[in-house]
C-alpha positions in Angstrom: -64.8 119.4 80.0 -62.4 119.9 82.9 -60.9 116.4 82.6 -64.3 114.6 82.5 -64.3 111.5 80.3 -67.5 111.9 78.3 -67.4 108.3 77.2 -67.4 107.0 80.8 -69.4 109.6 82.8 -72.8 108.5 84.0 -75.9 110.7 83.6 -77.7 111.3 86.9 -81.5 111.5 87.3 -82.6 112.6 90.8 -86.3 112.2 91.5 -87.9 113.6 94.6 -91.3 112.8 96.1 -93.0 115.0 98.7 -94.3 113.6 102.1 -94.0 110.0 100.9 -93.7 107.4 103.6 -91.6 104.2 103.2 -94.4 102.6 101.4 -93.0 99.1 101.5 -93.8 98.9 105.2 -97.4 100.1 105.0 -98.8 99.3 101.6 -100.7 96.2 102.8 -101.2 97.3 106.4 -104.8 98.4 106.1 -106.6 95.7 104.3 -106.5 97.4 100.9 -103.2 97.5 99.1 -101.5 100.8 97.9 -101.3 100.6 94.1 -97.8 101.6 92.9 -97.2 99.6 89.7 -94.5 101.9 88.4 -92.5 102.0 91.6 -92.7 98.2 91.5 -91.3 98.2 88.0 -88.5 100.5 89.0 -87.7 98.4 92.1 -87.6 95.2 89.9 -84.4 96.6 88.3 -83.0 98.6 91.2 -81.8 98.6 94.8 -84.5 99.5 97.3 -83.3 100.8 100.7 -85.9 99.7 103.1 -84.3 101.4 106.1 -83.6 104.9 104.8 -84.2 108.0 107.0 -84.5 111.7 106.7 -82.4 113.9 109.0 -85.3 116.1 110.0 -89.1 115.3 109.4 -89.9 118.8 107.9 -89.8 119.6 104.2 -87.5 122.6 104.0 -84.8 121.6 106.5 -84.7 118.1 105.1 -84.2 119.3 101.6 -81.6 121.9 102.7 -79.7 119.1 104.4 -79.6 116.5 101.6 -79.0 119.1 98.9 -76.1 120.7 100.8 -74.6 117.5 102.3 -74.7 119.2 105.7 -76.7 118.0 108.7 -79.6 120.2 110.2 -77.3 121.2 113.1 -74.4 122.1 110.8 -76.8 124.3 108.9 -78.8 125.5 111.9 -82.0 125.0 109.9 -85.0 123.3 111.5 -88.0 125.2 109.9 -89.6 125.9 106.6 -88.9 129.6 106.7 -85.1 129.7 106.7 -83.5 129.3 103.3 -80.4 127.2 103.0 -78.9 130.1 101.0 -79.2 132.2 104.2 -76.5 129.9 105.5 -74.4 128.7 102.6 -73.6 129.9 99.1 -74.8 128.0 96.1 -71.2 127.2 95.3 -71.1 125.2 98.5 -73.9 122.9 97.4 -72.9 119.5 96.0 -74.8 120.0 92.6 -72.3 122.8 91.9 -69.5 120.3 91.8 -71.3 118.5 89.0 -71.5 121.7 87.0 -67.8 122.3 87.7 -67.0 118.8 86.5 -68.6 119.5 83.2 -72.2 118.1 83.7 -75.1 119.8 82.0 -77.3 120.5 85.1 -81.1 121.0 84.8 -83.7 121.7 87.5 -87.3 120.7 87.2 -89.9 120.6 90.0 -89.5 120.6 93.7 -86.2 119.2 94.8 -85.0 122.2 96.8 -87.7 123.6 99.1 -90.5 125.3 97.3 -92.6 124.5 94.3 -91.3 127.4 92.3 -87.7 127.6 90.9 -84.9 129.1 93.0 -84.3 132.8 92.5 -82.3 133.3 89.4 -79.1 134.5 91.2 -79.0 131.1 92.9 -80.4 129.0 90.1 -77.9 130.3 87.5 -74.9 129.3 89.7 -76.2 125.7 90.0 -77.8 125.0 86.7 -76.9 125.2 83.0 -80.2 126.5 81.6 -83.0 128.8 82.7 -85.6 127.6 85.2 -89.0 126.1 84.3 -92.1 127.0 86.3 -94.9 124.6 87.0 -98.4 125.5 88.3 -99.6 123.8 91.5 -102.6 122.3 89.7 -106.1 123.0 88.3 -107.4 126.4 89.2 -110.6 127.5 91.0 -112.7 127.2 87.9 -112.1 123.4 87.8 -115.1 121.3 88.9 -114.1 119.2 91.9 -115.9 116.3 93.6 -115.4 116.1 97.4 -114.8 112.6 98.7 -114.4 113.7 102.4 -111.6 113.0 104.9 -108.8 115.3 105.8 -108.3 118.1 103.2 -111.8 117.2 101.8 -110.5 114.7 99.4 -111.1 116.6 96.2 -111.0 115.1 92.7 -111.3 116.8 89.4 -114.0 115.4 87.2 -113.1 116.6 83.8 -110.1 114.8 82.2 -109.0 118.0 80.5 -107.5 119.0 83.9 -105.4 115.9 84.3 -102.4 117.5 82.5 -102.6 120.7 84.7 -101.5 119.0 87.8 -98.0 119.8 89.0 -96.8 116.2 88.7 -98.2 116.0 85.2 -96.2 119.1 84.2 -93.1 117.9 85.9 -93.2 114.4 84.3 -94.0 115.9 80.9 -91.0 118.2 81.1 -88.7 115.4 82.3 -89.9 113.0 79.5 -89.3 115.7 76.8 -85.8 116.3 78.2 -84.9 112.6 78.1 -86.3 112.2 74.6 -84.5 115.2 73.2 -81.2 115.6 75.1 -78.3 115.2 72.6 -75.5 117.3 74.0 -72.1 115.7 74.4 -71.9 116.4 78.2 -73.4 114.0 80.7 -76.5 115.4 82.3 -77.7 115.9 85.9 -81.5 116.2 85.8 -83.7 116.9 88.8 -87.3 115.8 88.7 -89.4 117.0 91.6 -93.0 116.0 92.3 -95.8 117.4 94.5 -97.6 114.3 95.6 -98.4 112.6 97.9 -98.3 116.0 99.8 -101.6 117.4 101.0 -104.2 118.5 100.0 -104.3 115.1 98.1 -106.1 116.6 95.2 -106.1 114.3 92.2 -108.1 113.4 89.1 -111.2 111.7 90.4 -110.2 108.3 89.0 -107.4 108.0 91.6 -109.9 108.5 94.4 -112.1 105.9 92.9 -109.2 103.4 92.9 -109.9 102.8 96.6 -113.0 101.9 98.6 -112.7 103.7 101.9 -114.9 101.2 103.7 -112.4 98.5 102.7 -109.6 100.0 104.9 -109.1 98.4 108.3 -107.1 99.7 111.2 -104.4 97.3 112.4 -105.5 95.3 115.4 -102.4 96.6 117.3 -103.9 100.1 117.3 -106.8 99.0 119.5 -104.6 98.9 122.6 -103.6 102.5 122.3 -100.0 103.7 122.1 -97.1 104.6 124.4 -97.6 108.3 125.2 -94.7 110.6 125.9 -95.4 114.0 127.4 -92.8 115.8 125.4 -93.8 114.3 122.1 -97.5 114.9 122.8 -96.7 118.5 123.5 -94.4 119.3 120.6 -95.3 116.7 118.0 -99.0 116.8 118.6 -101.9 114.6 117.6 -104.0 115.9 114.7 -106.4 113.1 113.9 -108.7 111.1 116.2 -108.6 107.8 114.6 -111.5 106.5 116.7 -113.5 108.3 114.0 -113.0 105.3 111.7 -114.9 106.8 108.7 -112.7 110.0 108.8 -109.6 107.9 109.0 -110.7 105.6 106.2 -111.4 108.6 103.9 -108.1 110.2 104.9 -106.1 107.1 104.0 -107.9 106.9 100.7 -106.9 110.5 100.0 -103.2 109.8 100.8 -103.2 106.6 98.8 -104.8 108.3 95.9 -102.1 111.0 95.8 -99.4 108.3 96.0 -101.0 106.4 93.1 -101.2 109.7 91.2 -97.5 110.4 91.5 -96.7 106.8 90.7 -98.4 107.2 87.3 -96.2 110.2 86.5 -93.1 108.3 87.7 -94.0 105.7 85.2 -94.0 108.3 82.4 -90.5 109.4 83.3 -89.3 105.8 83.6 -90.8 104.9 80.2 -89.2 108.0 78.6 -85.8 107.0 80.1 -86.1 103.4 78.9 -87.1 104.5 75.4 -84.2 107.0 75.2 -80.6 106.5 74.2 -79.6 107.3 77.8 -81.2 104.2 79.3 -77.9 102.2 79.7 -75.9 105.1 81.0 -78.1 106.9 83.5 -78.1 106.4 87.3 -81.6 107.0 88.8 -81.9 108.0 92.5 -85.4 108.3 93.9 -86.2 109.7 97.4 -88.7 111.6 99.5 -88.0 114.4 101.9 -89.5 112.7 104.9 -92.2 110.2 105.8 -95.7 110.5 107.0 -98.0 109.0 109.7 -101.0 107.2 108.2 -103.2 107.8 111.3 -101.3 105.7 113.8 -100.8 107.4 117.2 -103.6 109.8 116.2 -101.3 111.5 113.8 -101.8 112.1 110.1 -98.7 114.2 109.5 -94.9 114.4 109.6 -93.1 116.2 112.5 -92.3 113.2 114.7 -89.3 111.0 115.4 -91.1 107.7 115.0 -90.5 105.4 112.0 -93.5 106.6 110.0 -92.3 110.2 109.7 -88.5 109.5 109.7 -88.5 106.7 107.2 -88.4 107.4 103.5 -88.2 105.5 100.2 -84.8 105.5 98.6 -84.2 103.7 95.4 -81.0 103.6 93.3 -81.1 102.3 89.8 -77.7 101.4 88.2 -78.3 100.1 84.7 -75.4 97.7 85.2 -77.3 95.9 88.0 -79.2 92.7 87.2 -82.6 92.3 88.8 -83.8 94.0 92.0 -82.3 94.0 95.4 -83.4 95.1 98.9 -81.0 96.6 101.4 -82.1 96.6 105.1 -79.0 98.3 106.4 -79.8 101.9 107.5 -78.9 104.8 105.2 -79.5 108.5 105.4 -80.8 111.2 103.0 -77.5 112.9 103.8 -75.9 110.1 101.8 -77.5 111.4 98.5 -74.9 114.0 97.7 -71.9 111.7 98.3 -73.6 109.0 96.3 -74.3 111.2 93.3 -70.7 112.5 93.4 -69.4 109.0 93.6 -71.2 107.9 90.5 -70.3 111.1 88.7 -66.6 110.7 89.5 -66.5 114.1 91.3 -64.4 114.9 94.4 -66.1 113.8 97.6 -67.7 116.3 100.1 -65.8 117.5 103.1 -67.4 118.0 106.5 -70.3 115.7 105.9 -71.6 112.8 107.9 -73.1 111.3 104.8 -71.4 108.5 102.9 -71.8 107.0 99.4 -74.2 104.1 99.3 -72.9 102.9 96.0 -71.0 100.1 97.8 -74.3 98.9 99.2 -75.8 98.9 95.7 -72.9 96.8 94.6 -73.4 94.3 97.4 -71.4 95.5 100.5 -73.0 95.7 104.0 -73.0 98.4 106.7 -74.8 96.6 109.5 -73.7 98.5 112.6 -74.4 102.0 111.3 -76.9 104.1 113.2 -78.8 106.8 111.2 -80.3 109.8 113.1 -83.4 111.9 112.6 -83.6 115.2 114.5 -86.3 117.5 115.7 -84.6 120.6 117.2 -82.9 119.2 120.4 -84.6 115.8 120.2 -83.1 112.9 118.2 -83.9 109.4 117.2 -81.8 106.7 115.7 -82.4 103.5 113.7 -79.7 101.1 114.8 -80.0 97.4 113.8 -83.5 96.4 114.6 -84.1 99.1 117.2 -85.5 102.7 117.1 -84.3 104.7 120.1 -85.6 108.3 120.7 -84.2 110.7 123.2 -86.4 113.8 123.6 -85.3 117.3 124.6 -86.5 116.9 128.1 -84.4 113.8 128.7 -87.2 111.2 128.3 -86.7 108.4 125.9 -88.5 105.6 124.0 -87.1 102.3 122.6 -88.7 99.9 120.2 -87.9 96.6 118.5 -89.0 97.2 114.9 -88.9 93.5 114.0 -91.8 92.7 116.4 -93.4 96.1 116.8 -94.0 97.8 113.5 -96.1 100.6 114.9 -93.8 101.3 117.9 -96.5 100.7 120.6 -94.4 98.8 123.2 -91.7 100.8 124.8 -88.6 98.8 125.9 -86.8 101.6 127.6 -87.3 99.9 131.0 -84.6 97.4 129.9 -81.7 99.4 131.4 -78.9 97.5 129.7 -80.4 97.7 126.2 -81.4 101.4 126.7 -77.9 102.3 127.8 -76.4 100.7 124.8 -78.8 102.5 122.5 -78.3 105.8 124.3 -74.5 105.6 124.0 -74.9 104.9 120.3 -77.3 107.9 119.9 -74.8 110.2 121.7 -72.0 109.1 119.4 -74.2 109.4 116.3 -75.5 112.8 117.2 -72.0 114.1 117.7 -71.0 112.8 114.3 -73.9 114.8 112.8 -73.1 118.0 114.6 -75.2 117.9 117.8 -73.7 117.5 121.3 -76.2 116.3 123.8 -75.8 117.5 127.4 -77.4 115.3 130.0 -79.2 116.8 133.0 -76.9 118.7 135.3 -73.9 118.3 133.1 -72.1 120.5 130.6 -71.1 119.6 127.1 -68.2 117.2 126.7 -66.6 118.4 123.5 -66.8 121.0 120.7 -69.5 120.6 118.1 -71.8 122.6 115.9 -74.9 122.7 118.2 -75.4 122.0 121.8 -78.7 120.3 123.0 -79.4 120.4 126.7 -82.1 118.7 128.7 -83.9 120.3 131.5 -81.4 121.5 134.1 -78.4 121.1 131.8 -75.7 123.7 131.7 -76.0 125.1 128.1 -73.9 128.1 127.8 -72.2 129.6 124.7 -68.7 128.2 124.2 -66.0 129.0 121.8 -66.6 127.0 118.6 -70.3 126.5 119.0 -72.6 127.7 116.3 -75.8 127.3 118.3 -77.6 125.7 121.2 -80.9 124.2 122.1 -82.2 124.3 125.6 -85.4 123.2 127.4 -86.7 126.4 129.1 -84.9 129.6 129.9 -82.2 131.3 127.8 -78.7 131.6 129.2 -77.4 135.1 129.8 -73.9 134.5 128.5 -72.4 136.4 125.6 -72.4 134.6 122.3 -69.1 133.7 120.7 -68.1 134.9 117.2 -69.4 131.8 115.4 -72.6 131.6 117.4 -75.7 132.0 115.3 -78.9 130.9 117.1 -80.1 129.6 120.5 -83.3 127.5 120.3 -85.4 127.1 123.5 -88.4 124.9 124.0 -91.3 126.4 126.0 -93.4 123.7 127.5 -95.9 125.8 129.6 -97.5 129.2 129.5 -94.9 131.5 130.9 -92.7 134.5 130.7 -89.4 134.6 128.8 -87.2 137.6 129.4 -84.8 138.1 126.6 -81.2 138.2 128.0 -78.9 141.0 127.1 -76.8 138.5 125.1 -79.7 137.9 122.7 -80.9 140.1 119.8 -84.1 138.4 118.7 -86.6 135.6 119.0 -87.9 133.5 116.1 -90.5 130.8 116.1 -90.8 129.4 112.6 -92.8 126.2 112.8 -96.0 124.8 111.3 -97.0 122.9 114.4 -98.8 123.9 117.6 -97.0 124.1 120.9 -98.3 123.1 124.4 -98.6 126.8 125.2 -101.7 129.0 125.2 -99.9 132.3 126.1 -96.3 133.0 125.3 -95.0 136.2 126.9 -91.7 137.8 126.0 -89.9 140.8 127.5 -87.4 142.4 125.1 -84.2 144.0 126.1 -82.9 147.4 125.1 -80.6 146.3 122.3 -83.1 146.5 119.5 -84.8 143.2 119.0 -86.3 141.1 116.1 -89.4 139.1 117.1 -90.1 136.9 114.1 -93.1 134.6 114.5 -93.8 133.1 111.1 -95.6 129.8 110.3 -98.0 128.1 112.6 -101.8 128.0 112.8 -103.0 130.2 115.7 -100.7 128.4 118.1 -101.0 130.8 121.1 -101.5 134.4 122.2 -98.1 136.0 121.7 -97.6 138.8 124.3 -94.5 141.0 123.7 -93.4 143.8 126.0 -90.7 145.5 124.0 -87.6 147.2 125.3 -86.3 150.8 124.5 -84.4 149.9 121.4 -85.6 149.9 117.8 -87.7 146.7 117.7 -89.2 144.8 114.8 -92.1 142.4 115.2 -93.3 140.0 112.4 -96.5 138.2 113.1 -98.2 135.6 111.0 -100.9 133.3 112.3 -100.6 133.8 116.1 -102.7 136.3 118.0 -100.5 139.2 118.9 -100.6 141.6 121.9 -97.7 144.0 122.1 -96.6 147.1 124.0 -94.1 149.4 122.3 -91.8 151.8 124.2 -89.0 154.1 123.2 -87.3 153.6 119.9 -88.4 153.4 116.3 -90.4 150.2 116.1 -91.9 148.2 113.2 -94.8 145.9 113.6 -96.2 143.7 110.8 -99.3 141.8 112.1 -100.5 138.5 110.9 -103.7 136.9 109.8 -105.2 136.2 113.2 -105.5 139.6 114.8 -103.5 141.9 117.1 -103.7 144.5 119.8 -100.9 147.0 119.6 -100.1 149.8 122.1 -97.8 152.4 120.5 -94.7 153.8 122.1 -92.8 157.1 122.6 -90.7 156.8 119.4 -91.8 156.6 115.8 -93.8 153.4 115.1 -94.6 151.9 111.8 -97.5 149.4 111.9 -98.8 147.3 109.0 -101.8 145.0 109.4 -102.8 142.1 107.2 -106.3 140.5 107.1 -107.0 139.9 110.8 -109.0 142.0 113.2 -106.6 144.5 114.8 -106.8 147.2 117.4 -104.1 149.9 117.4 -103.7 152.4 120.2 -101.3 155.3 119.4 -98.7 156.0 122.0 -96.9 159.1 123.1 -94.8 159.4 120.0 -95.5 159.4 116.2 -97.1 156.6 114.3 -97.6 155.5 110.7 -100.2 152.8 110.1 -101.1 150.9 106.9 -104.3 148.9 107.5 -105.1 145.8 105.6 -108.0 143.6 104.4 -109.4 142.9 107.9 -111.3 144.9 110.4 -109.1 147.5 112.1 -109.6 150.1 114.8 -106.9 152.8 114.9 -106.7 155.5 117.6 -104.2 158.3 116.8 -101.0 158.8 118.7 -100.2 161.9 120.8 -97.6 163.0 118.2 -98.1 162.9 114.5 -100.1 160.0 113.0 -100.4 159.0 109.3 -103.0 156.4 108.5 -103.3 154.7 105.1 -106.6 152.9 104.9 -106.5 149.5 103.1 -109.2 147.4 101.5 -110.9 146.2 104.7 -113.1 147.9 107.3 -111.2 150.6 109.1 -112.4 152.7 112.1 -110.3 155.7 112.7 -110.5 157.7 116.0 -108.7 161.1 116.0 -108.7 162.0 119.6 -105.3 163.6 120.1 -102.2 164.6 118.2 -102.0 165.7 114.6 -103.2 163.2 112.0 -103.3 162.6 108.2 -105.7 159.9 107.0 -105.5 158.6 103.4 -108.6 156.7 102.2 -107.8 154.7 99.1 -110.3 151.8 99.5 -112.4 149.7 101.8 -115.0 151.0 104.2 -113.9 153.7 106.6 -115.6 155.1 109.7 -114.2 158.4 111.1 -114.6 159.7 114.6 -113.2 163.2 115.0 -112.7 164.6 118.5 -111.3 167.8 119.8 -107.5 167.9 119.8 -106.7 171.6 119.3 -104.5 170.6 116.3 -105.2 170.6 112.6 -106.2 167.3 110.9 -106.1 166.3 107.3 -108.2 163.6 105.6 -107.7 162.6 101.9 -110.1 160.7 99.7 -113.3 160.7 101.8 -116.2 159.6 99.6 -118.6 157.8 102.0 -118.9 156.2 105.3 -119.6 157.2 108.9 -118.3 160.6 109.9 -118.8 161.3 113.6 -118.2 164.9 114.5 -120.5 165.1 117.6 -117.5 165.9 119.9 -116.4 168.7 117.7 -119.8 170.4 117.9 -119.5 170.5 121.7 -116.6 172.9 121.3 -118.7 175.5 119.4 -120.4 176.1 116.1 -119.2 173.7 113.4 -118.9 175.3 110.0 -118.3 173.8 106.6 -116.4 175.7 103.9 -116.3 174.3 100.4 -113.1 175.3 98.6 -111.6 174.7 95.2 -110.2 171.3 94.0 -112.5 169.1 96.1 -111.3 170.6 99.3 -113.6 171.0 102.3 -112.7 172.6 105.6 -114.6 171.9 108.9 -113.9 174.4 111.7 -114.9 175.3 115.2 -113.4 177.8 117.5 -110.4 175.4 118.3 -110.5 172.8 115.5 -109.7 172.6 111.8 -110.2 169.5 109.7 -109.3 169.7 106.1 -110.7 167.2 103.6 -108.6 166.9 100.4 -109.8 165.3 97.1 -113.0 164.4 98.9 -116.7 164.4 98.0 -118.1 167.7 99.5 -121.7 166.6 99.2 -121.0 163.3 101.1 -119.2 165.3 103.8 -122.1 167.7 104.2 -124.7 164.9 104.4 -122.6 163.2 107.0 -122.3 166.2 109.3 -125.4 168.1 108.5 -127.0 167.4 111.9 -124.1 169.1 113.7 -123.5 172.2 111.5 -124.2 175.7 112.8 -127.6 177.1 111.6 
């Protein structure tokens, strides 16, 4: 047992909610109370932290941070598409210390990012038994009633589907574990839930708990809110709450999902209380970040205001008598140190988090400031104030005791603002971000440098990354340097400096940009644009190196040059101009137009509508399941038809062409006939050869009758 005293060691139950706001603040704010009877029961025997904050209001980065004990800037993770294991080894995560100490560690549900278990080569390092997989919920064959509002507000009608929800599966698994666990080792058990995350789908009875017409918007909302240009550009509105009926139904949907997960929390709580582990198990409940319930025209996360930054954190110590509320600010980064403290494990190094066990036991920490970050922007909760400093240098300041919804900006109070600003600078530095004010360089070494407009943000020895507003610096990166993040506030052109090797935009939010143009350098670049929802037209002019472009949901327009290039289009459509090297292009389900260049080209079309014009060199086209139009107007080509609908246009090239798998579809040979008599020769093994004086097209494993019908009007008499 590596020195662990089995008789004294506490079991640890870590419970995670998804997209759950700090419900204490808002449960009665809308004229109809949020129903959470089981959370209320838990709080009656626990310590509830009413001023707890995530370190980044995005699912993946937040979970990466609190499960590693490292801040977002120490990790360099701000998006849902970068795995924490791209940065650290599983042996560096704090749960590994529990396993080393002799704990029996079990995963269940979403605690790390993702609803499926970690890959086995990571999971097996951290946990003591194989992973368990839960389905997201009832399938498409389930009958749903649509109640309206954001995400349609669906509810399953038949009760037989109740146990098929993710949260039902997770709570059932946790309850069985608590009922049956009889090993001598103390356990660390994770319990991850799906709700109240969108799309807010629940059994219908949870929708019927709430009358949408009974919801009322707070009177404070009527006066509008304090706009900030940077926040409105990068943390954008997504709900017009002047449409009261839409807002009412959307709040009903969110509340119903909250009540749904509350029911399953109750099942886990009851199982614990009925088990032999009740008096020896520490329970820690948290959420990855908060959520806006329609205020400021936002029904989402992705902001630095209280609604998105604040989270519920509850600690149950069975030795505690009654319930307590702690108002002193705490951080999700405190979760790892707190668990290790209760488990008697060595503390974490290099973390800004601290154990909150002393607060559970009655201590105070009144002057602490807790930050929430969004790339190069940051906000802190300090005392009764929320102070936000955005990447462009603008700021907002609110008194939370008198202004719950943060509608009255106090930043004009120079003395108060300066005090809060100094505290924010100090706190950000503690968490691994050095803020550079306009026109000034960084003042000390740290993990990440954040510069406002005009600030000198170069790459210095010791820095792991930088965040700037606007252009990229053309200074060579140092050995530790990993990434440079840059905000783009307007349509514009971003040349990639020679010091940079790639550009990534991994975000699920829309930017204040309609067209984003990038010019690559000649070093061989990676352009990785994952996430998003048709954010802008992405225009890329590649360099002469071997470039790779990954699209996703942005429209793509790209010009390839020398080098061997790889392009994977997304779901919104692309126009691609091939280069002089060897290009590999794969399309998804958008509508794409591909123009072959002076070199060679390999194309795999997808499930959308694609138009492919052959390259001047050698072209190989694999037709997918969608609608593909192929134009062979130059070069030497091979077309493989394995599915979908294909239309072929064959023009004079003076070079042999090969087509495999033709069975039906348009076959335009009118241009071939201009060059002389067009003849059809049926050969063995489903081979057909079309010839003119200068052209030869060979059809392999094709339907000869279909070919003859398609070209009959152009054949020589």
